[in-house]
C-alpha positions in Angstrom: 51.6 93.7 108.4 53.7 94.3 105.3 57.4 94.7 105.9 59.8 96.9 103.9 61.9 94.9 101.6 65.5 94.2 102.9 68.1 95.9 100.6 70.2 93.3 98.8 73.9 93.5 99.6 76.2 94.8 96.8 77.7 92.2 94.6 81.2 91.1 95.5 82.7 92.4 92.2 81.0 95.9 92.5 83.6 98.6 92.0 84.7 100.6 95.1 83.3 104.2 94.8 85.3 105.6 97.6 88.2 108.0 97.0 91.5 106.1 96.6 92.8 108.5 99.3 90.6 106.9 101.8 92.0 103.4 101.2 94.5 102.5 103.9 96.2 100.0 101.7 96.8 102.6 99.0 97.9 105.2 101.5 100.6 102.9 102.9 101.7 102.2 99.3 101.6 106.0 98.5 103.8 106.8 101.7 106.3 104.1 100.6 106.5 105.4 97.1 106.8 109.0 98.2 109.6 108.1 100.6 111.5 106.3 97.9 111.1 109.2 95.5 112.3 111.7 98.1 115.3 109.5 98.9 116.1 109.1 95.1 116.0 112.8 94.6 117.9 113.7 97.8 121.0 111.6 97.2 122.6 113.6 94.3 121.5 116.9 96.1 123.3 115.8 99.3 126.4 114.6 97.5 126.4 118.0 95.7 126.5 119.6 99.1 129.6 117.5 99.9 131.2 119.1 96.9 130.4 122.5 98.2 132.0 121.6 101.5 135.0 120.3 99.6 134.6 116.8 101.1 134.1 115.5 97.5 135.5 116.7 94.2 133.4 117.3 91.1 135.1 114.2 89.5 134.3 112.0 92.5 130.7 113.3 92.4 130.4 112.3 88.7 131.9 108.9 89.5 129.3 108.3 92.2 126.4 109.3 90.1 127.5 107.2 87.3 127.9 104.2 89.7 124.3 104.8 90.9 123.0 104.9 87.3 124.8 101.6 86.5 123.2 100.0 89.6 119.8 101.3 88.6 120.0 100.0 85.0 121.4 96.6 86.2 118.6 96.1 88.7 115.5 97.1 86.8 115.2 94.1 84.5 116.2 91.6 87.3 113.6 93.2 89.6 111.0 92.9 86.9 111.6 89.1 86.6 111.7 88.7 90.4 108.5 90.8 91.1 106.6 88.5 88.6 108.2 85.3 90.0 107.8 86.2 93.7 105.8 88.6 95.8 105.8 92.2 94.6 105.8 93.3 98.3 108.8 91.3 99.0 110.8 92.9 96.1 109.8 96.3 97.5 111.1 95.2 101.0 114.4 93.9 99.9 115.1 96.7 97.5 114.3 99.3 100.1 116.4 97.5 102.7 119.3 97.3 100.3 119.1 101.1 99.5 118.8 101.8 103.1 122.0 99.8 103.9 123.9 101.9 101.3 123.3 105.2 103.2 125.7 104.4 106.1 128.3 103.0 103.7 128.2 106.3 101.8 128.6 108.2 105.1 131.5 105.9 106.2 133.3 106.5 102.9 133.0 110.3 103.1 136.5 111.9 103.0 138.0 108.3 103.5 137.3 106.0 100.6 135.8 106.9 97.2 135.8 103.3 96.2 133.6 102.3 99.1 131.2 105.2 98.3 131.1 104.1 94.7 130.1 100.5 95.7 127.5 102.0 98.0 126.1 104.3 95.3 125.7 101.4 93.0 123.8 99.5 95.7 121.6 102.6 96.2 121.0 102.7 92.5 120.2 99.0 92.4 117.6 99.5 95.2 116.0 102.4 93.4 115.8 100.5 90.2 114.6 97.4 91.8 111.6 99.1 93.5 110.3 100.9 90.4 108.7 97.9 88.5 107.6 96.4 91.8 105.8 99.5 92.9 104.2 99.8 89.6 102.8 96.2 89.7 101.9 96.5 93.4 99.6 99.5 92.5 97.7 97.2 90.2 97.2 94.7 93.1 96.2 97.2 95.8 93.9 99.5 93.8 90.9 98.2 91.7 90.9 99.1 87.9 88.3 101.9 88.2 90.5 104.0 90.6 93.9 103.3 89.2 94.1 106.6 87.2 93.3 108.5 90.4 95.9 106.4 92.2 98.7 107.0 89.6 97.8 110.8 89.6 98.2 110.8 93.4 101.6 109.0 93.1 102.9 111.5 90.6 101.6 114.4 92.5 103.6 113.4 95.4 106.7 113.1 93.4 106.3 116.6 91.9 105.6 118.2 95.4 108.7 116.5 96.6 110.7 117.9 93.8 109.3 121.4 94.4 109.7 121.6 98.1 112.7 119.2 98.5 115.5 121.6 97.7 114.4 124.2 100.2 113.8 121.6 102.9 117.3 120.1 102.2 119.0 123.4 102.3 117.3 124.2 105.7 118.4 120.8 107.1 122.0 121.5 105.9 122.1 124.5 108.1 121.8 122.2 111.2 123.1 118.9 110.0 126.2 117.9 108.3 126.4 115.7 105.1 127.1 112.5 107.2 123.8 113.0 109.0 121.9 113.9 105.8 123.0 110.6 104.2 121.7 108.7 107.3 118.4 110.6 106.9 118.2 109.2 103.3 118.7 105.7 104.7 115.7 106.3 107.1 113.6 107.3 104.1 114.5 104.0 102.4 113.5 102.2 105.5 110.0 103.8 105.3 109.8 102.8 101.6 110.7 99.3 102.5 108.5 98.7 105.6 105.4 100.9 105.3 103.6 99.4 102.1 101.4 96.4 102.9 100.2 93.6 100.9 97.2 93.7 98.6 93.9 92.9 100.3 93.5 89.7 98.5 96.9 88.4 99.3 99.8 87.9 97.1 99.0 88.2 93.4 99.4 85.3 91.1 102.8 85.1 89.6 103.6 83.8 86.2 107.3 83.6 85.9 108.2 80.0 85.2 111.4 79.7 87.2 113.5 79.3 84.1 116.5 81.5 83.2 116.4 85.1 83.7 116.9 85.8 80.0 114.0 83.4 79.1 111.6 85.1 81.5 112.6 88.6 80.6 112.2 87.7 76.9 108.7 86.6 77.9 108.0 90.1 79.1 109.3 91.5 75.8 106.9 89.2 74.0 104.0 90.4 76.2 104.9 94.0 75.4 105.0 93.3 71.7 101.4 92.0 71.9 100.3 95.7 72.6 101.2 97.7 69.5 100.2 100.9 71.4 102.7 100.2 74.1 105.6 99.7 71.6 104.7 102.8 69.8 104.2 104.9 72.9 107.5 103.7 74.5 109.3 104.6 71.3 107.8 108.1 71.4 108.6 108.5 75.1 112.2 107.4 74.6 112.7 109.9 71.7 111.2 112.7 73.9 113.4 111.9 76.9 116.5 111.4 74.7 116.1 114.8 73.1 113.9 117.0 75.2 115.3 116.1 78.6 118.8 116.4 77.2 118.0 119.9 76.0 116.7 120.8 79.5 119.7 119.3 81.3 122.5 120.8 79.1 121.2 123.6 76.8 118.9 125.3 79.4 121.9 126.1 81.8 124.0 127.4 78.8 121.1 129.6 77.5 120.4 131.0 81.0 124.0 131.9 81.5 125.0 133.1 78.0 121.7 134.8 76.7 120.1 136.0 80.0 123.3 136.3 82.0 121.7 134.9 85.1 121.0 131.6 86.8 117.5 132.8 87.7 116.1 131.8 84.4 117.3 128.2 84.9 115.7 128.1 88.4 112.4 129.7 87.1 112.2 127.3 84.1 112.6 124.3 86.3 110.1 125.5 88.9 107.7 126.2 86.0 108.0 122.7 84.7 107.3 121.2 88.2 104.3 123.6 88.6 103.0 122.5 85.2 103.4 118.8 86.2 101.5 119.4 89.4 98.7 121.0 87.5 98.7 118.1 85.1 98.5 115.6 87.8 95.5 117.3 89.4 93.7 117.6 86.0 94.2 114.1 84.9 93.1 112.6 88.4 89.5 113.1 87.2 89.6 113.9 83.5 88.8 110.9 81.2 89.2 112.0 77.6 87.4 110.1 74.9 90.4 109.2 72.8 92.8 108.7 75.8 95.8 107.5 73.9 95.7 110.3 71.3 95.3 112.8 74.1 98.2 111.5 76.0 100.5 111.5 73.0 99.5 115.0 72.0 100.4 116.0 75.6 103.7 114.3 75.4 104.5 116.2 72.2 104.1 119.5 74.1 107.5 118.8 75.6 108.8 120.2 72.2 107.9 123.7 73.3 110.8 123.5 75.9 113.6 123.4 73.4 111.8 125.5 70.9 111.6 128.3 73.5 115.4 128.2 73.9 116.2 128.6 70.2 115.5 132.4 69.9 116.1 135.4 72.1 112.5 135.6 73.5 111.4 137.2 76.7 112.0 135.1 79.7 108.2 134.8 80.3 108.0 132.8 77.0 110.6 130.2 78.3 108.8 130.0 81.6 105.4 129.5 79.8 107.0 126.8 77.6 108.3 124.8 80.5 104.8 125.1 82.2 103.3 123.4 79.1 106.0 120.7 79.0 105.4 119.9 82.6 101.6 119.8 82.1 102.0 117.6 79.0 104.3 115.2 80.6 101.9 114.2 83.4 98.9 114.2 81.0 100.9 111.5 79.3 102.5 109.7 82.3 99.3 108.9 84.3 97.1 107.4 81.4 100.3 105.6 80.2 100.8 103.9 83.6 97.1 103.2 84.0 96.8 101.7 80.6 99.8 99.5 81.2 98.3 98.2 84.4 95.0 97.5 82.7 96.1 96.0 79.5 99.2 94.0 80.3 98.8 90.4 81.7 99.0 90.7 85.5 101.6 87.9 85.8 103.9 89.9 83.4 103.2 93.4 84.5 106.4 94.0 86.4 108.6 92.7 83.5 106.8 95.0 81.0 107.1 97.9 83.5 110.8 97.2 83.9 111.2 97.3 80.1 109.5 100.7 80.1 111.9 102.1 82.7 114.9 100.4 81.2 114.4 101.8 77.6 113.0 105.1 78.2 115.2 106.3 81.1 118.1 104.1 80.4 118.9 106.0 77.3 118.6 109.4 79.0 122.3 109.5 80.0 123.3 108.8 76.4 121.4 111.8 75.3 122.9 113.9 78.0 126.4 112.9 77.0 125.9 113.5 73.3 124.1 116.8 73.3 127.0 119.0 74.4 129.3 117.6 71.6 126.5 118.1 69.2 126.1 121.8 70.3 129.8 122.2 69.8 129.8 120.6 66.3 126.5 122.1 64.9 125.7 125.0 66.9 123.0 125.6 69.6 120.0 126.6 67.4 120.2 123.7 64.9 120.5 121.1 67.8 117.6 122.6 69.7 115.6 122.7 66.5 116.2 119.1 65.9 115.2 118.2 69.5 111.9 120.2 69.2 111.2 118.5 65.9 111.7 115.0 67.3 109.5 115.9 70.3 106.7 116.9 68.0 107.0 114.2 65.4 107.7 111.0 67.5 104.3 111.1 69.4 102.6 112.0 66.2 104.1 108.9 64.5 103.0 106.7 67.6 99.5 108.1 67.2 99.3 106.5 63.8 99.5 103.0 65.4 95.9 101.6 65.1 95.5 100.7 68.8 97.1 104.0 70.0 93.7 105.9 70.1 92.7 104.4 73.5 95.8 102.7 74.5 94.0 99.4 74.4 93.7 96.3 72.1 90.1 96.1 72.7 87.7 97.8 70.3 85.5 99.4 73.2 87.7 100.1 76.2 86.0 100.5 79.6 87.2 102.3 82.7 86.4 99.1 84.7 86.2 95.5 83.7 82.7 94.4 83.0 81.6 91.4 85.1 80.6 88.2 83.4 76.8 87.9 83.2 75.4 85.4 85.6 73.4 82.4 84.2 69.6 82.7 84.6 68.4 80.8 87.7 
């Protein structure tokens, strides 16, 4: 009697077709990343509440935020080297625990010791900065190549939702809890970020740091970044947009909202519109795979130029809101393919160092732009400065697109969504 053929098992290297949201390992990583993002956002907000309660002065708040920024910038390159030399999961653990430990120190220093709070803020910033490249590299370990764009979109979606609902949630909690308790709550969030993510299914990833000096190993990461012309060009464009566009949003938008529209509602509406646009961008890019991925991402990045452009002239407030929706949409249509391409193209044993270089350069210069734009407005006027910011936002990504490998964010001539397995020899 003939028997039906037994189905052959799927090959070991077959791509996983399940949604990344059904992967327990990714969900644990997503929860940890979301908790770290919420804790990162919450700290300046809670410290701002302390100013409203007259527990801190505005000058002390500025000192604490500056200390946090210094800690962040100092920790990012160190964490990149450590995450390539040791377990990425271990770096996430220790950076999260350090940030969690800073929360009770901040609470203990309230209305007692600004020096203690400044040290604690620096430790919090260091924990925040250390986990960024480690989370980025850990995503590449936990999620297979074919689902990383969906995974990165889910990560950024969580961050944007947190930004959108976080202020309301924090304001509600502040009705029932004092600043001391809210700071301890931030510490609990960091404990979640430290303890919840698990290891990759295949165990610890191979690490390539040689155990030499920190500078030699970080220089190795820089050399790896330079092997990818699209990365160098894209990082330059991203840095230019953050330096100018973010600065216009941070400084010029409040001024325009106050002086031109005579209300703070325009500031709130524009920032909400930006977040809503970013949410829409994350949803779109989770499934959209444009043919010329790099050019599409850079064009989307250039859309941030509409934000400062909308502030140049006395337009209706709807125009400003629409411009910020477009800017938010564009930044996520850039971010998700950018992170995915970095995880795909960069050598796995150098990924954390290259990611740390990304965060260090692009976001490290943001405070400089914020510090310079107000004096520039005083010296040259609001409209010329905003015009220059918009022009740079448009031109920098266009110049990056001229790099030969920028079309698809890859050094290969025929990029694929997933690595093609090696053919087996004939039996």
